C-alpha positions as CSV (number, residue, x, y, z in Angstrom):
1,X,12.1,20.4,16.9
2,X,9.1,22.7,17.1
3,X,8.1,21.6,13.6
4,X,8.1,18.0,14.7
5,X,6.0,18.9,17.8
6,X,3.5,20.8,15.7
7,X,3.1,17.8,13.3
8,X,2.7,15.3,16.1
9,X,0.1,17.4,17.8
10,X,-2.1,17.1,14.7
11,X,-1.9,13.3,14.6
12,X,-5.0,11.4,15.9
13,X,-4.2,7.9,17.2
14,X,-7.2,5.9,18.1
15,X,-6.9,2.2,18.5
16,X,-10.0,0.3,18.7
17,X,-10.1,-3.0,20.6
18,X,-13.8,-3.6,21.3
19,X,-15.7,-6.8,21.3
20,X,-19.4,-7.5,21.4
21,X,-20.8,-9.1,24.6
22,X,-23.8,-11.2,23.6
23,X,-24.7,-11.8,27.2
24,X,-25.1,-8.1,27.7
25,X,-27.3,-7.5,24.7
26,X,-31.1,-7.9,24.2
27,X,-31.1,-9.2,20.7
28,X,-34.3,-9.4,18.7
29,X,-34.3,-11.9,15.9
30,X,-35.3,-11.3,12.3
31,X,-39.0,-11.2,11.4
32,X,-40.1,-10.7,15.0
33,X,-38.9,-7.1,15.6
34,X,-41.5,-4.4,15.8
35,X,-40.1,-1.2,14.3
36,X,-40.9,1.2,17.1
37,X,-39.1,3.0,19.9
38,X,-37.0,0.1,21.1
39,X,-34.4,1.5,23.6
40,X,-31.1,0.1,24.7
41,X,-31.4,-2.9,22.4
42,X,-29.6,-4.2,19.3
43,X,-32.1,-5.3,16.7
44,X,-30.8,-8.0,14.2
45,X,-33.3,-7.7,11.5
46,X,-34.3,-9.1,8.1
47,X,-34.3,-7.1,4.9
48,X,-38.1,-6.5,5.3
49,X,-37.7,-5.1,8.8
50,X,-34.5,-3.2,7.9
51,X,-36.5,-1.5,5.1
52,X,-39.2,-0.5,7.7
53,X,-36.5,0.8,10.0
54,X,-35.3,3.1,7.2
55,X,-38.6,5.0,7.6
56,X,-38.0,5.8,11.3
57,X,-37.7,9.6,12.0
58,X,-34.2,10.9,12.0
59,X,-32.7,7.4,11.4
60,X,-29.0,7.3,10.2
61,X,-28.0,4.6,7.7
62,X,-24.3,3.6,7.9
63,X,-22.3,1.4,5.5
64,X,-19.4,0.1,7.5
65,X,-17.7,-1.7,4.5
66,X,-14.5,-0.4,2.8
67,X,-14.6,2.5,0.5
68,X,-14.1,0.2,-2.5
69,X,-17.1,-1.9,-1.5
70,X,-19.2,1.2,-0.9
71,X,-18.4,2.6,-4.3
72,X,-19.4,-0.7,-6.0
73,X,-22.9,-0.3,-4.8
74,X,-24.6,0.8,-1.6
75,X,-28.1,1.3,-0.1
76,X,-29.4,4.7,-1.0
77,X,-29.0,7.4,1.6
78,X,-26.1,5.6,3.4
79,X,-23.1,7.4,4.9
80,X,-19.8,5.6,4.8
81,X,-17.7,4.8,7.9
82,X,-15.1,2.0,7.4
83,X,-15.1,-0.4,10.3
84,X,-11.5,-1.4,9.6
85,X,-10.2,2.2,10.0
86,X,-8.7,3.0,13.4
87,X,-10.7,6.2,13.3
88,X,-14.0,4.4,13.2
89,X,-14.9,5.0,16.8
90,X,-14.0,8.7,16.6
91,X,-15.9,9.1,13.3
92,X,-19.1,7.4,14.4
93,X,-19.4,9.7,17.4
94,X,-20.3,12.4,14.9
95,X,-23.8,10.7,14.8
96,X,-26.4,11.4,17.4
97,X,-26.6,8.6,20.0
98,X,-30.3,9.4,20.7
99,X,-31.6,8.6,17.3
100,X,-31.9,5.3,15.5
101,X,-28.8,4.0,13.7
102,X,-29.0,1.4,11.0
103,X,-25.8,-0.5,10.0
104,X,-24.8,-3.0,7.3
105,X,-21.7,-4.6,5.9
106,X,-21.2,-7.4,3.3
107,X,-22.3,-10.5,5.2
108,X,-23.1,-9.4,8.8
109,X,-19.7,-10.3,10.4
110,X,-18.4,-6.7,10.7
111,X,-21.7,-5.3,12.0
112,X,-22.1,-8.0,14.6
113,X,-18.9,-6.4,16.1
114,X,-19.9,-2.9,15.2
115,X,-23.3,-3.1,17.1
116,X,-21.5,-4.0,20.3
117,X,-19.1,-1.0,19.9
118,X,-22.1,1.3,19.3
119,X,-23.9,0.1,22.3
120,X,-20.8,0.6,24.5
121,X,-20.6,4.1,23.1
122,X,-24.2,4.8,24.3
123,X,-26.2,4.5,21.1
124,X,-29.8,3.8,22.1
125,X,-31.4,2.2,19.1
126,X,-29.4,0.0,16.7
127,X,-30.6,-2.0,13.7
128,X,-28.2,-4.5,12.1
129,X,-29.0,-6.0,8.7
130,X,-28.6,-9.7,9.2
131,X,-26.4,-11.3,6.5
132,X,-25.6,-7.8,5.2
133,X,-25.7,-6.5,1.7
134,X,-25.5,-10.1,0.4
135,X,-29.0,-10.8,1.8
136,X,-30.2,-7.4,0.5
137,X,-29.1,-8.3,-3.0
138,X,-30.6,-11.8,-2.7
139,X,-33.9,-10.1,-1.9
140,X,-33.6,-8.0,-5.0
141,X,-33.6,-4.8,-3.0
142,X,-32.2,-1.8,-4.8
143,X,-28.6,-0.4,-4.7
144,X,-27.1,2.8,-6.0
145,X,-23.7,3.9,-7.2
146,X,-24.4,7.6,-6.6
147,X,-22.8,9.2,-3.6
148,X,-25.5,11.2,-1.6
149,X,-25.2,14.8,-0.5
150,X,-25.6,13.5,3.0
151,X,-22.5,11.4,2.8
152,X,-20.5,14.2,1.2
153,X,-21.4,16.5,4.0
154,X,-20.6,13.8,6.6
155,X,-17.2,13.1,5.1
156,X,-16.3,16.8,5.2
157,X,-17.4,16.9,8.8
158,X,-15.2,14.0,10.0
159,X,-12.2,15.4,7.9
160,X,-12.6,18.7,9.7
161,X,-12.9,17.2,13.1
162,X,-9.9,15.0,12.6
163,X,-7.7,18.0,12.2
164,X,-8.8,19.3,15.6
165,X,-8.1,16.1,17.5
166,X,-5.0,16.1,19.7
167,X,-2.8,12.9,19.6
168,X,-2.9,10.2,22.2
169,X,0.6,9.6,23.5
170,X,0.9,6.0,24.4
171,X,3.5,6.3,27.2
172,X,4.8,9.0,29.5
173,X,7.5,11.1,28.0
174,X,8.0,11.7,24.3
175,X,7.2,8.3,22.8
176,X,4.7,8.7,19.9
177,X,2.9,5.8,18.3
178,X,1.8,6.9,14.8
179,X,0.1,5.4,11.8
180,X,1.9,4.9,8.5
181,X,0.8,8.1,6.7
182,X,1.9,10.2,9.7
183,X,5.1,8.3,10.0
184,X,5.8,9.1,6.4
185,X,5.4,12.8,7.1
186,X,7.7,12.7,10.2
187,X,10.6,11.0,8.5
188,X,10.7,13.8,5.8
189,X,11.6,16.3,8.5
190,X,15.2,17.4,9.0
191,X,17.4,15.8,11.7
192,X,15.2,12.7,12.1
193,X,17.1,9.4,12.3
194,X,15.2,6.4,10.9
195,X,16.0,3.0,12.3
196,X,14.8,-0.4,11.1
197,X,15.1,-2.8,14.1
198,X,14.3,-5.9,12.0
199,X,16.8,-8.6,11.1
200,X,19.3,-7.9,8.2
201,X,17.4,-10.4,6.1
202,X,14.1,-8.5,6.6
203,X,15.9,-5.2,6.0
204,X,17.3,-6.5,2.6
205,X,13.8,-7.7,1.5
206,X,12.6,-4.1,1.6
207,X,13.1,-1.1,3.9
208,X,12.1,2.6,4.2
209,X,14.4,4.9,2.3
210,X,17.0,6.5,4.5
211,X,16.8,4.0,7.4
212,X,19.7,2.3,9.1
213,X,19.4,-1.3,10.3
214,X,20.1,-2.1,14.0
215,X,18.8,-5.5,14.8
216,X,16.7,-5.6,18.0
217,X,17.5,-9.3,18.5
218,X,21.3,-8.7,18.6
219,X,22.9,-8.6,22.0
220,X,24.8,-5.4,21.0
221,X,21.5,-3.5,20.2
222,X,22.0,-1.0,23.0
223,X,25.6,-0.5,22.1
224,X,24.8,0.2,18.5
225,X,21.8,2.4,19.2
226,X,23.9,4.4,21.7
227,X,26.0,5.8,18.9
228,X,23.1,7.8,17.5
229,X,22.3,11.3,18.6
230,X,20.0,11.4,21.6
231,X,19.0,15.0,21.2
232,X,17.4,14.4,17.7
233,X,14.1,12.7,17.0
234,X,14.5,9.0,16.2
235,X,11.9,7.1,14.1
236,X,11.7,3.4,14.5
237,X,9.9,0.5,12.8
238,X,9.8,-3.3,12.7
239,X,7.5,-5.8,11.0
240,X,4.3,-5.5,13.0
241,X,5.1,-3.1,15.9
242,X,5.9,-5.7,18.5
243,X,9.6,-5.2,18.6
244,X,9.5,-1.4,18.4
245,X,7.0,-1.3,21.3
246,X,9.8,-2.7,23.4
247,X,12.6,-0.8,21.7
248,X,10.8,2.5,22.3
249,X,10.9,2.0,26.0
250,X,14.5,1.1,25.9
251,X,15.4,4.2,23.9
252,X,13.5,6.4,26.3
253,X,15.3,4.9,29.2
254,X,18.6,5.5,27.5
255,X,17.9,9.2,27.2
256,X,16.5,9.6,23.6
257,X,14.4,12.8,23.7
258,X,11.8,12.0,21.1
259,X,10.9,8.5,19.8
260,X,8.4,8.0,17.0
261,X,7.2,4.4,16.6
262,X,5.5,3.2,13.4
263,X,2.4,1.5,14.9
264,X,1.8,-1.9,13.3
265,X,5.2,-1.6,11.6
266,X,6.1,-2.3,8.0
267,X,2.9,-4.3,7.6
268,X,0.8,-1.1,7.9
269,X,3.3,0.7,5.7
270,X,2.6,-1.9,3.0
271,X,-1.2,-1.7,3.5
272,X,-1.0,2.0,2.7
273,X,1.1,1.1,-0.5
274,X,4.0,3.3,0.6
275,X,7.4,2.8,-1.1
276,X,10.2,0.6,0.0
277,X,13.8,0.4,-1.0
278,X,15.9,-2.7,-1.7
């Protein structure tokens, strides 16, 4: 039990659900921005103005695309922070809020959301490359495949900080919502019961090795789950996390001591290319 607790206290769960509010932003359009000490604004700029912004003192350039996209070619000097990662918000906080931050993605869609998140976090000077790396390439601006020393140092920093972060427990009591990789570690521990709460048809199509199937939709769900040991950790999963978010509360109310829920379900398990049994 102690081993499970120690593992869970190393898991960082950060769910980001932020949306840009255009009415709350002072947006400067491309080709009209003056590259100076603009404060508390989001600057949507052209390639030419983005290039000028790169010359600002202490500016940080951030590529928010996936690692695969970054490795295929990025702007020289960029550090990489994947917008799609749940740890994005935590990782970007390793950058000074008081200094200019320049962001770009593939087409501008991700950074339009990113800029709103950055402003909400307190970043003072944000420059967003309009139409992203696509426009950069169209303008025949240079890209590089070489990973900079700056990015290597930054990746080591966020990896180190991740280990220090305590988990966020979603509900009172011992209900833990964990991501796929951490769920994979938990189920390898001894005395953990793994339960697939999907339908039998879903279970047959592919399930996590060692799991038993107890269908959440069945009227006898409580009766069947009641047969399991309540003093041992129970790890549950469904397709997307919707059913287990409800099942976890039921299990807690029934007296199960430790409930570990796979956040975003088997979908997240598959996204991480983890194995399934049939």
